[in-house]
N, C-alpha and C positions, 0 to 999 in steps of 0.2 A: 504493500500499500504506500509506504514511504517512497519507494522507487517511482511509483506512478505519479505521485505528487511532485517529485523532483523533475520528472520528465515534462509534466504539464507546465510547471514554472519555467523550465528552460525553453519549451516551445513558445510560451507567451512572451518571453523576453525576445526571442528571435523574431516573432511576428511584429512586435512593437518596433523593433530596430530595422526591420527590412520590409516595409509595406509594398515596395515596388516588386521585389522578388515573390512575395506572397501572392500578389495579383497575377503574375505570370503562371504560377503553379495552379491557381484556381481556374484560370482560363484553359489551361491544358486539360484539367480534369473534366471540364464541361465538354471539350471537344472529343474526349475519349467516349463519352456517352453517345455522340452522334456516330462515331465509327463503329460502335458495337452493334448498332441497330441493323438487323437482318443478317448478321454474320454468325450468330450462334443460336442455339435453341432457346426459346423463351427470351429472345433478345429484347422484346418490348418491355418486359418486366425488369430485366437486368439494366438496360440502358436508362429507364426511368429512375430505377434505384440509384444508379451512378449520378444522374443529373440531380436528383433530390439531395443526395449526400453532398454534392458540390455546392449547391445553394446553402445548405446548412453550414457547411465549412466557411463559406463567404460570411454568413451571419455571425458565426462564432469569432472569425478573425476580425470582423468589424467591431465587435464588442470589445476585443482585446485592444485594438488600435484606439478606439474611442476612450477606453479606460485609461490607456497610457497617456493620452492627450489631456484628460481631465486631471491626471495626477501630476502634471508639470505646471509650474508656476511661471507665468510671463508677467513682466513688470506692470503692464497695463491692465491685467485681469487677475484680481485676487480671488482665491476660492473662499466659499462660505462654508464653515463647519457647522452645519445645523445639528449634527449629532451631539455637539458640545453644548448646545443651547439648553437653558433651563426653562425655556418657554414652552408650555404644553401646546400652544397654537402652532409654533414652529415645528415642533415634533410631529404633530398630526399631519401638517402639510407635507413634511418630508416623508412620512410613511406612506401617505396617500400617493405621492409622486413615484415612490419606489414600486408600489403595487401596480400602478398604471403602466409603468415601464416594463415590469415583468409580464403583465398581460399582453402588451405589445409584442414582446419577444415570443410569447406563446402563440399569439395569432399569426405572426410572421412564419414561425416554424410550421404551423398547421397549413398556411397557404402554400408553402413550398412542398408539403407532403401530400396535399389533397389528391393530386392526380395518381400518385403511387398507391394511395389508399384505395382510390376508386378502381384501379386496375387489379390490385390484389383482391379486393372484395368480390369483384366480378369473377375472377379465376377460382376463388375458394367457395363462395356462397352462391354464385350465379347471378342472373340479372336482378332478381328481387333484392338480394343482399347488397348488390352494388347501389341500387337506389336508396336503400335504407341508410347506408353509410354516407351517401351524398347528402341526404336530408339532415343527418346528425351533424355533419361537418358544417353545412350552411347555417344551421340553427346556432351552432357554437360560434361561428364567425360573426353572425348578426348580433348575437347577444353581447359579445365582447366589444364590437364597434359601437353599439348603442351605449354601453357603460362608458367607454372612453369619451364619447361625444358629450355625455351628460356630466361626467365628473372630472373633466380636464379642461384646460384652456384651448385645446386643439378643436377647431371648428370644421375641419374637413378631414376625412380619414383617407390616407393614401393607400395605394396598392403596390407592393406589400405595405403593411402597417408601419414597419420600420424600414424606410428606404436604405439602400446600400450607401455607405459612406463615399463621399467624393475624395478618394485617397490622393489623387493628383493635387487637388486644392490644398489638402493638409500638408503634403510634402512641400509645395510651393510656399505655403504660409510659414512653415518652419524655416526654410531657406531665407525668406525675406526678413523673418524675425531676427535670425542670426546676423544677416547682413547689415541690418540697421541697429545692431548693438543691443538687441533685446535678448539678454542671456536667459536661457531656459534652465531652471534649477529643478532638481527632483524634489517632489513634495515630502519624500521621506526624510530628506536632510532638514526641511523646515519644520516637520512635525516635532522634532526634538526641542524646538524653541517655542512651542505653543505655551501660552500662559493659561490662567484659570478660566478665561472666557472663551478659549478654544480658537481664537483668531490670530494669535501670534503677537509679539511684542511690537513689531513695526507694522501692524496691519493698517490698511488704509480704509477699513470699514468698521462700523460698530452696529450693535443690535439693540433695539428698544426692548426694554424688559417686559412690558405688559403685552404688547402686540406681537413681539417676536420678529417685527420687520427689520430687515437689514438695510442700513443706510451707508452709502459710500461718502467718505470724507472728501473735502476739496482737493487735498493733496493726492487722493487716490485716482484722479482723473487721468485718462490715457495721455501719452506724449502729445505735444502740440501738433506733430505732423499727422496724427490719426484723428484729430477733432474735426468736426464738420461745421461747428459754430452756427447750427441752425436752431431756431426756437423749437420748444417742445411741441407747439401746435402744428408746425410744419412737418415734424417727424411723425406726428400722429396721423396727419393727412396722408403721408407717404405709405405708412404701414397699414392703413385701413382703420376704420373706426373701432375703437375699443368696445363700444356697445354693439354687440352682435345682433344684427337684424333677425328678427324671428323667422322671416321668410327664408333666409339663408339656412337656418337650422332645419326648417321644414324640408328644404330641398335635399339636405344631407340625410335626414331620416328616410325620405323617399328612396333615395339611392341605395341606402343600407337595406331597406326592406325589399328591394327589387328581386334578389335571388329567391327569397321565399315566395313572393308573389308568382315569379316565374315557375317555380317548382309546382305550386298549386295549380296553375293554368296548364302545365304539362300533364299533370295527373287528370285534369278534367277533359282536356281536348286531345291529348296525344303528344308524343315526343317530337313529331315532325309535321305539325299542323301550322297553318298560317296564323291562327288565333293567338297561340301562345308567343309566336314570333312578333306579331304586331303589338301585343300587350307589353312585352319587354321593351321593344323599341320606343313605344309611347312613353313608358316610365322613364327611360333614359332622356328622351327629348324634353319631357316635362321638367325633370330635375335640372337639366342644363339651362332651360328657358328661365326657370326661377332664379337661378344663379346670375344669368345675363341681365335680368331685370334690375338687379341690385349690385351690378359689377363695381360701381364706384365705392361701395362699402366693403368690398372684399380685400383681404390681405394678399401679399405677394404669393404666399404659399397656396392660398385658395385658387388664385388665378392660374398658377402653374398646373395644379391638379385638374382644374376645369379644362385647361387646354389638352391635357393627356386624354381626359374622357371624351372630348370632342373628336380627337384622332382615332380613338378606339371605336368610334361608330363605324369606321371602315370595315371592322371585323364582321359586321352584319352581312357583308357580301359573301362570306365563306361559312355562314351558319345555316342550319336547316330551318325551313325547307328551301330557302332562297338558293343555297349552294347546289342542291340537287336539280332544281328547276332551271336555273339560269347560269350560275357561275361555272359549274363543273365542266361542262362540254367546252366552253370557251377557254378556260384555263388549261384544260388537257391539251387542246389543239395548240396553244401558244407554247407550252412546255415541250410538246412533241416536235414542233418546228425548230425550237432552239436546240433541243438535244440531237437533231438530225443535221443541222446546218451550221451551228456555231462551234468550232473546234474545242475551245477551252471551256466555255460555259457548260457544254454537254455533260462534263463530269459532275456538275451540281444539278443540272436540270433533270437528268435521267433518274437518279435516286429520289429527287424531289417529287417527280411525277409518280413514281412507284409508291412512295409512302404517304402522299397527300391525303388519300381516302382515310387511311388510318389516323393520321394526325387531325384531320378535320373532325372525325367522330370522337376523338379523345380530348383535344385541347380547346375546341371552339364552342364549348357550351356557353349559353348566354350569361351565366353568372360568373364567368372567370375574369371579368374585367375588374 
């Protein structure tokens, strides 16, 4: 057991110190899942398992890198030690934030595993077992998303719930910080100097005893080259209104409920009927329209996620029954022409044409957005 802990700590140190190399390893692992497809028996299950494990590895490595970033002290950003606070209010907020973070990790893991769960359930329990597991997974995801939306400051839920870290930006930020003379020190070295209030002798922040609110001192402001000298009202307008419009919350509730409504309509009308297709598309369009009507009140995060959802509407072209009735024949002819006439691209177009029916039936369910 001790050897395992030592190995994990060594691995975490290596990941934190080499994010670029880790990214290359993760990309290679994902490509392996593509090459496995069709080359061994039960290749669909094996390739999906490899792809799922690669996504979970990315999530785990992201948490390691994120934790290492949080444990480093940069001169213009001082950490807040809420665990050392005597305020019950601060302790409750900290515990709630930790619980929501763990819930996000669980939901992200479930999102990465749901296709593998579906394939495995169908192979073991048959078609009825598959739909039972799909229903359970979608109920769990919807419940978790509803809870996060209600009990956190996040007002739009991304897919996946915890997006992958932008490691290139982190590396660039580290290099720029060192270049500008912002020396990064390990928090472990600082922890030995913490005083009784938990913030350190030279801390640039203090905490109100009754409310637990953390206030930054004037001397704790970032260096002059990083200040924007904008009024608080201007920043508030840029970041979106703090008072969240009820219509925006309604739009997100509708989007979260869409998978459950879609499952219900599939049960009523059939798996490849136009009614369930139109209902799901109408819910997507209604949610997007509600967001667009109040776009001026949206934050940058909400606008980015809304753009992604608008792009995802293109996926309705490869979803049943639209795919079988319209898209399939045209796409098959196009891939066949490319595979027969374009020398280099035919290496990709041929396998893509062969596996597209399977991928369409596995990955392009309407709730996968």
